C-alpha positions in Angstrom: 38.4 -79.2 -52.1 39.9 -79.8 -55.3 37.4 -78.6 -57.6 37.0 -75.4 -55.7 40.9 -74.5 -55.7 40.6 -75.8 -59.7 37.5 -72.9 -60.2 39.6 -70.2 -58.0 42.7 -70.9 -60.1 40.0 -70.6 -63.5 39.2 -67.7 -62.1 42.6 -65.4 -62.1 44.3 -67.0 -64.3 42.8 -64.6 -66.7 44.3 -62.0 -64.5 47.6 -63.1 -64.0 47.6 -63.7 -67.9 47.2 -60.3 -68.4 50.1 -58.0 -70.3 52.8 -57.2 -67.6 52.4 -53.3 -68.3 48.6 -53.7 -67.2 49.7 -55.2 -63.9 52.1 -52.2 -63.4 49.1 -49.5 -63.9 47.1 -51.6 -61.4 50.3 -51.4 -59.1 50.8 -47.5 -59.8 47.0 -47.0 -59.5 47.4 -48.5 -56.2 49.9 -46.6 -54.8 47.9 -43.6 -55.6 44.8 -43.8 -54.8 46.0 -45.8 -51.5 46.8 -42.0 -50.8 44.4 -39.8 -52.2 43.2 -38.5 -49.0 42.3 -35.0 -49.8 39.0 -35.7 -52.3 37.8 -38.1 -49.9 38.1 -35.2 -47.3 37.6 -31.9 -49.1 33.8 -31.2 -47.7 34.7 -31.9 -44.5 38.4 -29.8 -44.0 36.7 -27.1 -46.3 33.2 -27.0 -44.3 34.2 -27.1 -40.9 38.1 -27.0 -40.9 38.8 -23.7 -42.8 35.0 -22.6 -41.8 33.8 -22.1 -45.4 30.3 -23.7 -44.9 28.5 -26.3 -46.7 27.6 -24.8 -50.1 31.3 -23.5 -50.4 32.6 -27.0 -50.2 30.4 -28.5 -52.1 31.4 -25.6 -55.1 34.9 -26.9 -54.3 33.3 -30.1 -55.7 31.6 -27.9 -58.9 34.7 -26.4 -59.6 36.9 -29.4 -59.7 34.8 -30.5 -61.8 34.5 -27.9 -64.2 38.2 -28.3 -64.9 37.7 -32.0 -65.1 35.6 -31.3 -67.8 38.2 -29.3 -70.0 41.2 -31.5 -69.4 38.8 -35.1 -69.9 38.8 -33.6 -73.6 41.8 -32.0 -73.9 43.6 -34.9 -72.1 42.1 -37.3 -74.8 43.0 -35.2 -77.6 46.7 -35.1 -76.1 46.4 -38.8 -75.6 45.9 -39.3 -79.3 48.0 -36.9 -80.5 51.2 -37.6 -78.8 50.8 -40.6 -77.2 49.4 -42.0 -73.5 52.3 -41.9 -71.5 53.7 -38.3 -71.4 50.2 -37.4 -70.7 49.6 -39.9 -67.9 53.2 -37.9 -66.7 52.5 -34.5 -66.7 49.0 -35.1 -65.6 50.6 -37.1 -62.4 53.4 -34.7 -62.2 51.2 -31.3 -61.9 48.7 -32.7 -60.1 51.2 -33.2 -57.2 52.4 -29.9 -57.3 48.9 -28.5 -57.5 48.0 -30.5 -54.5 51.3 -29.9 -52.3 49.9 -25.7 -52.8 46.4 -26.3 -51.8 47.4 -27.5 -48.1 49.0 -24.0 -47.9 46.1 -21.6 -48.5 44.0 -20.2 -46.5 41.6 -18.2 -48.4 38.1 -18.8 -50.5 39.4 -17.6 -53.9 42.7 -19.4 -53.7 41.8 -22.0 -52.5 38.9 -22.6 -55.4 41.8 -21.7 -58.4 43.9 -24.3 -56.6 41.3 -26.6 -57.0 40.9 -25.7 -60.3 44.4 -26.1 -61.0 44.5 -29.5 -59.6 41.4 -30.6 -61.8 43.1 -29.3 -64.7 46.4 -31.2 -64.4 45.5 -34.5 -62.9 41.9 -35.8 -64.6 43.8 -35.7 -68.0 45.4 -39.0 -66.5 42.0 -40.7 -66.6 41.3 -40.6 -70.7 45.2 -41.5 -71.7 45.3 -44.1 -69.0 41.9 -45.8 -70.0 42.9 -45.8 -73.7 46.1 -47.3 -72.9 44.0 -50.2 -71.2 42.5 -50.5 -74.8 45.2 -50.6 -76.7 47.2 -53.4 -74.2 44.5 -55.9 -74.3 41.8 -57.9 -77.2 37.9 -57.0 -76.9 38.0 -60.2 -74.8 40.5 -59.0 -71.7 39.5 -55.8 -71.5 36.4 -56.0 -68.8 39.5 -58.3 -66.7 41.9 -55.5 -67.5 38.9 -52.5 -66.8 38.0 -54.8 -63.6 41.4 -55.1 -61.7 42.3 -51.5 -62.6 39.0 -50.9 -60.3 40.3 -53.4 -57.7 43.9 -51.6 -57.5 41.5 -48.7 -57.7 39.2 -48.9 -54.2 42.2 -51.4 -53.0 43.9 -47.9 -52.4 40.8 -46.1 -51.6 39.9 -48.7 -49.1 42.8 -48.2 -47.3 42.7 -44.1 -48.1 39.5 -43.4 -46.1 40.3 -45.1 -42.5 44.4 -43.5 -43.0 42.4 -40.3 -44.1 39.9 -39.9 -41.4 43.0 -41.5 -38.7 45.2 -38.2 -40.4 42.5 -35.4 -40.7 42.0 -36.0 -36.8 45.1 -34.8 -36.0 46.4 -32.8 -38.9 45.0 -31.5 -42.0 48.0 -30.6 -43.8 49.2 -33.9 -43.4 46.2 -35.4 -46.1 47.9 -32.8 -48.8 51.9 -34.0 -48.5 50.5 -37.7 -48.4 48.1 -37.4 -51.5 51.1 -35.4 -52.9 53.4 -37.6 -52.4 51.9 -40.5 -53.2 50.8 -38.8 -57.0 54.3 -38.7 -57.9 54.9 -41.3 -57.1 52.8 -43.1 -59.8 54.3 -40.9 -62.2 58.0 -42.1 -61.5 56.7 -45.5 -61.8 55.4 -45.1 -65.0 57.9 -42.8 -65.9 60.3 -46.0 -65.2 58.4 -49.1 -66.0 55.8 -48.0 -68.8 56.1 -48.3 -72.5 54.6 -45.9 -74.8 51.1 -47.7 -76.7 49.4 -45.2 -78.9 48.6 -47.6 -81.9 49.7 -46.4 -85.9 47.0 -46.2 -88.1 45.3 -49.7 -89.7 45.0 -50.5 -92.7 41.3 -50.2 -92.5 40.7 -47.1 -91.3 43.2 -45.7 -94.2 41.1 -46.4 -96.5 37.7 -45.3 -94.6 39.6 -42.1 -93.6 41.4 -41.6 -96.8 44.6 -40.4 -95.8 46.9 -41.7 -93.1 46.9 -39.1 -90.6 45.4 -38.1 -87.1 42.0 -37.5 -87.1 41.4 -33.9 -85.3 39.5 -33.0 -83.2 36.4 -31.5 -85.1 36.0 -34.7 -87.6 36.0 -36.6 -83.9 33.3 -35.0 -82.8 31.1 -34.8 -86.1 32.1 -38.9 -85.7 30.6 -39.2 -82.0 27.7 -37.0 -82.9 26.7 -39.7 -85.5 27.4 -42.4 -83.1 23.9 -42.7 -81.7 24.6 -45.4 -79.7 28.0 -43.8 -77.8 26.0 -40.3 -77.9 23.0 -42.7 -75.3 25.2 -44.4 -73.7 27.2 -41.0 -72.6 24.0 -40.0 -71.7 22.6 -42.2 -69.2 26.8 -42.2 -67.6 26.2 -38.8 -67.3 23.2 -39.2 -65.1 24.5 -41.7 -63.1 27.4 -39.7 -62.3 25.2 -37.0 -61.3 24.1 -39.1 -58.1 27.2 -41.3 -58.1 28.9 -38.2 -56.4 27.2 -37.8 -54.2 28.6 -40.8 -52.3 31.4 -38.5 -51.7 30.5 -34.9 -51.7 27.4 -34.7 -49.7 27.3 -38.1 -48.0 30.2 -37.2 -45.9 28.8 -34.3 -45.1 25.0 -35.6 -43.9 26.8 -38.3 -41.8 29.1 -36.0 -40.3 25.7 -34.1 -39.9 23.8 -37.0 -37.6 27.1 -37.2 -34.9 29.3 -38.9 -37.1 33.0 -38.3 -36.9 35.5 -38.2 -39.5 36.7 -41.9 -38.2 33.7 -43.7 -38.2 33.1 -41.7 -41.7 36.1 -42.6 -43.1 35.7 -46.7 -41.7 32.3 -46.4 -43.4 33.1 -45.1 -46.9 35.9 -47.6 -46.8 33.4 -49.9 -47.3 32.8 -49.7 -50.5 37.1 -50.2 -51.6 36.6 -53.4 -49.2 33.8 -54.9 -51.0 35.1 -53.7 -54.4 38.4 -55.4 -53.8 36.8 -58.8 -52.7 34.1 -58.9 -55.5 35.3 -57.4 -58.7 37.7 -60.1 -59.5 34.4 -63.3 -58.6 31.7 -60.9 -60.5 33.8 -60.0 -63.9 34.8 -63.4 -64.4 31.0 -64.5 -64.0 29.2 -61.9 -65.7 31.3 -61.6 -68.6 29.8 -63.6 -70.3 26.7 -61.8 -70.3 25.7 -59.1 -72.7 27.9 -55.5 -71.6 24.7 -53.5 -71.4 22.3 -56.0 -69.1 25.2 -56.1 -66.6 25.1 -52.2 -66.6 21.8 -52.4 -66.1 21.4 -54.8 -63.4 23.9 -52.7 -61.7 21.5 -49.0 -62.4 19.0 -50.7 -60.5 21.1 -51.9 -57.4 22.7 -48.0 -57.5 18.9 -46.6 -57.2 18.2 -49.0 -54.8 21.1 -48.3 -52.3 20.9 -44.2 -53.1 17.1 -44.3 -52.4 17.2 -46.5 -49.1 19.6 -43.6 -47.7 16.5 -41.6 -47.0 15.7 -43.8 -43.7 19.3 -44.3 -43.1 20.6 -42.7 -39.4 22.4 -45.4 -38.1 25.8 -47.1 -38.8 24.4 -50.2 -39.3 21.7 -49.0 -41.6 24.5 -46.7 -43.6 26.3 -49.7 -44.3 23.7 -51.8 -45.4 23.0 -49.0 -48.4 26.8 -48.3 -49.4 27.0 -52.4 -49.7 24.3 -51.9 -52.2 25.5 -49.4 -54.2 28.7 -50.2 -54.2 27.2 -53.9 -55.6 26.1 -51.8 -58.4 28.9 -50.2 -59.0 31.2 -53.3 -59.0 28.3 -55.0 -61.5 29.0 -52.6 -63.9 32.4 -51.1 -63.4 34.9 -53.1 -65.9 32.1 -53.0 -68.2 31.4 -49.4 -69.2 34.9 -48.5 -69.9 35.2 -51.9 -71.7 31.6 -51.1 -74.1 33.9 -47.4 -75.2 36.8 -49.3 -76.0 34.8 -51.5 -78.2 32.8 -48.8 -80.2 36.1 -46.0 -80.5 38.3 -46.4 -83.7 41.7 -47.1 -82.9 42.5 -43.6 -83.9 40.0 -41.9 -81.5 39.9 -44.0 -78.5 41.7 -41.3 -76.3 39.2 -38.7 -77.6 35.7 -41.7 -76.8 37.6 -42.1 -73.4 37.5 -38.6 -72.8 34.4 -38.1 -73.6 33.5 -41.2 -71.0 35.7 -39.0 -68.4 33.6 -35.7 -69.3 30.2 -37.3 -67.9 32.2 -38.0 -65.0 33.4 -34.8 -65.0 30.1 -33.2 -65.4 29.0 -35.1 -62.8 31.4 -33.6 -60.3 30.6 -30.2 -61.9 26.6 -30.1 -61.6 26.2 -33.4 -59.3 28.1 -32.1 -56.2 27.0 -28.3 -55.8 23.3 -29.5 -56.8 23.4 -32.0 -54.0 25.2 -29.7 -51.5 22.5 -27.2 -52.2 19.4 -29.5 -51.9 21.0 -31.2 -48.9 21.1 -27.4 -47.2 17.9 -26.0 -48.1 15.7 -29.2 -48.4 17.2 -31.6 -46.4 17.8 -35.3 -47.1 14.1 -36.4 -47.3 14.4 -34.6 -50.8 17.9 -35.8 -52.3 18.2 -39.2 -51.8 14.6 -39.8 -53.3 15.5 -37.5 -56.5 18.8 -39.8 -56.5 16.8 -42.9 -56.3 14.6 -40.8 -59.9 17.9 -40.4 -61.9 19.4 -43.6 -61.8 16.5 -45.3 -62.9 16.1 -42.7 -66.3 19.7 -43.6 -66.4 18.7 -47.3 -66.3 15.6 -46.3 -69.8 18.5 -44.5 -71.2 20.6 -47.9 -71.3 18.0 -50.3 -72.3 17.7 -48.2 -75.6 21.3 -48.4 -75.5 20.8 -52.4 -75.6 17.9 -52.4 -78.2 20.0 -50.4 -80.7 22.9 -53.1 -80.3 20.7 -55.7 -80.6 19.2 -54.1 -84.2 22.7 -53.8 -85.1 24.1 -57.1 -84.5 20.5 -58.4 -86.2 21.4 -56.5 -89.6 24.7 -57.9 -89.2 23.6 -61.3 -89.0 21.0 -60.9 -91.7 23.4 -58.9 -94.6 25.9 -61.8 -93.8 23.5 -64.7 -94.1 
């Protein structure tokens, strides 16, 4: 019994020792995510409530992703130039306004325009917040900090999915107002309790660049394109994102087509958030001893199996099983992807590296969501889910190349220092 308590304490202590700002960011992320009803039920709302059809509903995710492509890059650039905090505030308060307006429109082009405005605003938050996390902690702590943030994010989702399902049964308008209020609440938390973390340029970086100045966007792009390890990592992340976005775009539609109620869809999707809350801390604590790319590879295999098995899912227990499998894949790799990006990025380009990482997910929305909707509508689930399986396996192969490059670099450094 005592040994078990000591194990629990040893597991939790490193998380408690993280900087207070990390805990504040995680709490605010929980509040925000607990009210993120709109994106969870966007496809059902657009296709059924507004009557715009499945293709248009999937295209809304594509437009959201298009805005995310722009805001991910701009957000990273502005976070490196003006600081993390002001960009996070701009994103959250701007996103809250867009959400409130989005619930009022009933015309297709107006709806798409506001979806674009929402994504342009709110998605600037991600690279700025990720860069701030990287600033606050050291290399060893990064998987713990990002893992804790992921727990907060998904604990909120565990509340958002069933609550949103309940609200949607009564009034979709409540979804938009609740989402807007919680988004603004997170902005207020950052405004009152978070200080700027943008680091000054290090002496080594000044010596390397030749001057003490902000690296321009063109210089950053050139640097990243020559960072072949990061390019391969980004490609693999993009491939995975194309598939993972199906969980929140085509999967709810597919379950609805099979006759599942909105509340049942919400409860099934809540399995994702609940499992992350339960498993993220022990998994990250245990896996932190292994090579980050190997951990990510293990997660990819689980993602491939989970989405592939969705081909055969027709009942609630079978959907539950598939969600459990791909969620465990998400848990295994979630904290380590952002940590690796923070490790690879120079200090004065961390926001832009995180921006490119966010860009991979944005393209997943832009391309993956509408493409998945088209495949589901034209060729059905027997084509969609096996395609997801193959794409994730391809991503795993690219991550394997990243591992080989990192090992070769490590051996070269060891040989040079010998």
